[in-house]
C-alpha positions as CSV (number, residue, x, y, z in Angstrom):
1,X,-70.0,-25.9,8.6
2,X,-72.5,-26.4,10.7
3,X,-72.9,-28.3,13.9
4,X,-76.8,-29.3,15.0
5,X,-77.6,-26.2,12.8
6,X,-74.9,-23.8,14.5
7,X,-72.3,-22.4,12.0
8,X,-68.8,-22.3,13.3
9,X,-67.2,-19.1,13.6
10,X,-63.6,-20.5,12.0
11,X,-65.3,-22.2,9.0
12,X,-65.6,-18.6,7.3
13,X,-61.8,-17.9,7.7
14,X,-60.7,-20.9,6.4
15,X,-63.0,-20.2,3.3
16,X,-61.8,-17.0,3.0
17,X,-58.0,-17.7,3.5
18,X,-55.8,-17.9,0.4
19,X,-52.1,-19.1,0.0
20,X,-49.6,-16.4,-1.0
21,X,-48.2,-16.2,-4.3
22,X,-44.4,-17.9,-4.2
23,X,-43.4,-14.9,-5.8
24,X,-44.6,-12.6,-3.4
25,X,-43.0,-14.9,-0.4
26,X,-39.9,-15.1,-2.3
27,X,-39.5,-11.2,-2.8
28,X,-40.2,-10.7,1.1
29,X,-37.9,-13.5,2.3
30,X,-34.5,-11.8,-0.1
31,X,-35.9,-8.3,1.2
32,X,-35.4,-9.5,4.2
33,X,-32.4,-11.3,3.9
34,X,-30.7,-8.4,1.8
35,X,-31.8,-5.9,4.8
36,X,-29.8,-8.0,7.6
37,X,-26.5,-7.9,5.1
38,X,-27.1,-4.8,4.8
39,X,-27.2,-4.0,8.3
40,X,-24.4,-6.6,9.3
41,X,-22.0,-4.9,6.7
42,X,-22.7,-1.5,8.0
43,X,-21.9,-2.6,11.4
44,X,-18.7,-4.4,10.4
45,X,-17.3,-1.3,8.4
46,X,-18.6,1.1,10.7
47,X,-15.2,1.8,12.1
48,X,-12.9,1.7,8.6
49,X,-15.8,3.8,6.8
50,X,-14.7,6.3,10.0
51,X,-11.5,6.1,9.0
52,X,-11.6,6.4,5.6
53,X,-13.6,9.7,6.2
54,X,-10.6,10.5,8.6
55,X,-8.3,10.3,5.9
56,X,-10.1,12.0,3.1
57,X,-11.0,14.9,5.3
58,X,-6.9,15.8,6.3
59,X,-5.9,15.4,2.6
60,X,-8.8,17.5,1.5
61,X,-8.0,19.9,4.6
62,X,-3.8,20.1,3.5
63,X,-4.8,20.8,-0.3
64,X,-4.2,17.4,-1.6
65,X,-6.2,14.9,-3.9
66,X,-7.8,12.2,-2.5
67,X,-9.4,9.0,-4.6
68,X,-10.5,5.5,-3.9
69,X,-9.5,2.9,-5.4
70,X,-12.4,1.0,-5.8
71,X,-11.4,-0.7,-9.4
72,X,-8.8,-2.7,-7.2
73,X,-11.8,-4.7,-5.6
74,X,-10.8,-3.3,-2.2
75,X,-13.2,-0.9,-0.4
76,X,-10.3,0.3,1.4
77,X,-7.9,1.1,-1.7
78,X,-6.7,5.0,-1.9
79,X,-4.5,7.0,-3.6
80,X,-3.3,10.6,-2.6
81,X,-1.3,12.8,-4.7
82,X,0.4,15.8,-2.5
83,X,3.2,17.6,-1.5
84,X,6.2,17.5,1.1
85,X,6.7,20.3,3.6
86,X,9.9,20.9,2.4
87,X,10.3,22.5,-0.5
88,X,6.6,21.1,-1.8
89,X,7.9,18.4,-3.6
90,X,5.0,16.2,-5.3
91,X,4.6,12.3,-4.3
92,X,1.9,9.8,-4.6
93,X,0.8,7.6,-1.8
94,X,-0.8,4.2,-2.7
95,X,-2.6,2.0,-0.6
96,X,-3.7,-1.5,-1.7
97,X,-4.3,-4.9,-0.3
98,X,-1.1,-7.4,-1.2
99,X,-3.3,-9.9,-3.0
100,X,-1.9,-12.5,-0.2
101,X,1.7,-12.5,-1.3
102,X,2.7,-12.8,2.1
103,X,0.9,-13.8,5.2
104,X,2.3,-12.0,7.5
105,X,0.9,-8.4,6.3
106,X,-2.1,-7.6,4.0
107,X,-1.9,-4.2,2.9
108,X,1.2,-2.1,1.4
109,X,1.0,1.4,1.8
110,X,3.6,2.8,-0.4
111,X,4.9,6.3,-1.0
112,X,6.5,7.5,-4.4
113,X,8.6,10.7,-5.3
114,X,8.8,10.8,-9.0
115,X,11.4,13.9,-8.9
116,X,14.0,11.8,-6.9
117,X,14.1,9.1,-9.8
118,X,16.9,7.7,-11.0
119,X,19.8,4.6,-10.9
120,X,19.5,2.4,-8.2
121,X,22.1,3.8,-5.6
122,X,20.4,3.1,-2.3
123,X,18.3,1.0,-0.5
124,X,16.8,0.2,3.0
125,X,15.7,-3.7,3.2
126,X,14.6,-5.7,6.5
127,X,17.9,-8.3,7.4
128,X,14.9,-11.2,6.6
129,X,15.5,-10.3,2.9
130,X,19.7,-10.1,3.4
131,X,20.1,-13.8,1.8
132,X,18.5,-13.4,-1.1
133,X,20.3,-10.0,-1.8
134,X,23.4,-11.3,-1.0
135,X,22.8,-14.0,-3.6
136,X,22.7,-10.9,-6.3
137,X,25.2,-9.1,-5.3
138,X,27.5,-11.8,-5.6
139,X,26.8,-13.1,-8.5
140,X,27.1,-11.5,-11.8
141,X,24.8,-12.2,-14.9
142,X,26.2,-13.2,-18.3
143,X,26.2,-10.0,-20.5
144,X,23.8,-11.2,-22.8
145,X,21.3,-12.0,-20.3
146,X,21.8,-8.0,-18.4
147,X,21.4,-6.5,-22.2
148,X,18.0,-8.7,-22.4
149,X,16.9,-7.1,-19.2
150,X,18.0,-3.7,-19.9
151,X,15.6,-4.2,-22.6
152,X,12.7,-5.2,-21.1
153,X,13.4,-3.4,-17.7
154,X,16.0,-0.6,-17.3
155,X,14.7,-0.3,-13.2
156,X,15.2,-4.3,-13.0
157,X,19.3,-4.1,-15.1
158,X,19.8,-1.1,-12.6
159,X,18.8,-3.1,-9.7
160,X,20.7,-6.2,-10.8
161,X,23.6,-4.1,-11.1
162,X,23.0,-2.1,-7.5
163,X,22.9,-5.1,-5.3
164,X,25.9,-6.8,-7.5
165,X,28.2,-3.7,-6.1
166,X,26.4,-2.4,-3.1
167,X,28.0,-2.1,0.2
168,X,26.2,-1.7,3.6
169,X,26.3,1.5,5.5
170,X,25.7,1.8,9.1
171,X,21.8,3.7,9.8
172,X,23.4,5.1,13.4
173,X,21.4,2.8,15.9
174,X,22.2,-0.5,16.5
175,X,18.7,-1.7,16.9
176,X,17.7,-0.6,13.6
177,X,21.1,-2.2,11.9
178,X,19.9,-5.5,13.7
179,X,16.8,-5.1,12.1
180,X,17.3,-3.5,8.9
181,X,20.6,-3.2,6.1
182,X,21.1,0.2,4.4
183,X,23.2,-0.4,1.4
184,X,24.6,2.2,-1.4
185,X,26.8,2.2,-4.1
186,X,30.5,2.4,-3.8
187,X,29.8,6.5,-5.2
188,X,27.3,7.4,-2.5
189,X,28.6,5.6,-0.1
190,X,29.4,8.7,1.6
191,X,26.4,10.0,1.4
192,X,24.5,9.5,4.6
193,X,21.0,9.3,3.7
194,X,19.4,7.1,6.7
195,X,20.8,8.7,10.2
196,X,19.2,8.4,13.7
197,X,16.2,10.8,13.0
198,X,15.4,8.4,10.1
199,X,16.3,4.9,11.4
200,X,14.1,6.2,14.9
201,X,11.1,6.6,13.0
202,X,11.4,3.5,10.8
203,X,11.7,1.7,14.3
204,X,9.4,3.5,16.5
205,X,5.3,4.6,15.1
206,X,3.1,6.7,17.2
207,X,0.5,5.3,20.0
208,X,-2.7,4.3,17.8
209,X,-0.9,3.8,14.5
210,X,-1.1,0.6,12.5
211,X,2.5,-0.4,13.2
212,X,4.2,-2.3,10.1
213,X,5.7,-5.5,9.6
214,X,8.5,-4.1,7.8
215,X,9.3,-0.8,6.0
216,X,11.4,-0.8,2.8
217,X,12.8,2.4,0.7
218,X,14.7,2.5,-2.8
219,X,15.6,4.4,-5.6
220,X,14.5,3.5,-9.1
221,X,13.8,5.2,-12.0
222,X,10.2,5.9,-11.0
223,X,11.1,8.1,-8.1
224,X,11.8,7.3,-4.4
225,X,9.8,4.5,-2.8
226,X,9.2,4.2,0.3
227,X,6.8,1.4,1.3
228,X,5.4,0.3,4.8
229,X,4.1,-3.4,5.1
230,X,1.0,-3.3,7.2
231,X,-0.9,-6.1,9.1
232,X,-4.2,-4.2,8.4
233,X,-6.0,-0.9,6.6
234,X,-3.6,2.5,7.7
235,X,-5.2,4.6,9.8
236,X,-4.3,8.7,9.6
237,X,-1.5,8.0,12.6
238,X,-0.4,5.6,10.2
239,X,-0.6,8.1,7.2
240,X,1.1,11.2,8.6
241,X,3.9,9.1,10.1
242,X,4.7,7.9,6.6
243,X,4.4,11.3,5.5
244,X,6.6,12.6,7.7
245,X,9.2,9.8,7.2
246,X,8.5,10.9,3.7
247,X,9.7,14.4,4.9
248,X,12.8,13.2,6.1
249,X,14.1,11.2,3.5
250,X,13.2,14.3,0.8
251,X,15.4,16.3,2.7
252,X,18.5,14.3,2.8
253,X,18.2,12.0,-0.8
254,X,20.5,13.9,-3.7
255,X,19.2,14.1,-6.6
256,X,20.4,11.4,-9.2
257,X,22.7,11.8,-12.1
258,X,20.7,9.6,-14.1
259,X,17.6,10.7,-16.1
260,X,14.4,9.1,-14.2
261,X,12.8,8.3,-17.8
262,X,12.1,4.7,-17.8
263,X,14.1,2.7,-20.7
264,X,11.6,-0.6,-20.9
265,X,9.1,-1.6,-22.0
266,X,8.3,-3.2,-19.0
267,X,8.9,0.6,-17.1
268,X,7.0,2.4,-19.6
269,X,3.9,0.6,-18.9
270,X,4.1,0.9,-15.0
271,X,5.2,4.8,-15.3
272,X,1.7,4.8,-17.7
273,X,-0.1,2.9,-14.8
274,X,1.2,5.5,-12.1
275,X,0.7,8.2,-14.7
276,X,4.6,10.0,-14.2
């Protein structure tokens, strides 16, 4: 472009400029957004990744086997296979998201001791479930239905019989008995599994631990089971407290006279998933 015979400088640049290809622009925008997302994700999960490393490192240092359960769709889910301090009794510890079954807690930290499996003969339950259990205890199901349940799941049939006949025993602490009920069969009611030491550990958690919404414990054909229902993923302090609580139970839960082998179709499927 000329004005009075003079070439303007920007005319050269206007002719030399070309629009960027759309594919290149789209790629650049996608890369920028992806980088922003990854940076934000790394920042938001930094604390949880540090916690995961602590749990994995503690498990490895004690000779336990730590495995992440990524296939469950929860990056914080894990499984640890280890042994108790008392008698080196094997246990399985699994942490997983509760899938929205209860909005008051989001993570289920459960420990299973397969060698202590047997018929359901003891249970520790929150008082909030007392009404449901009292209905089961006070209502006998027809013999035909009970046979059908036993074929489907021996563990379920054993639980129905337990809640029908179970009696409550004291845990030795008033504050614990106000929040939880300890049930046993008439044959095992004299065996005091929950004492003030265990009751205190259930009620009081270390500073810095993720305190649970509630704690449950019972025996079934798969083993002795201990569950902590947490409002969020556990940290190392929470895991170690559950393991200490499990050691207390392992020292007090007597072997069951009933063989722990799963007896029903559902039981065999669950045992296979747990690889018991």
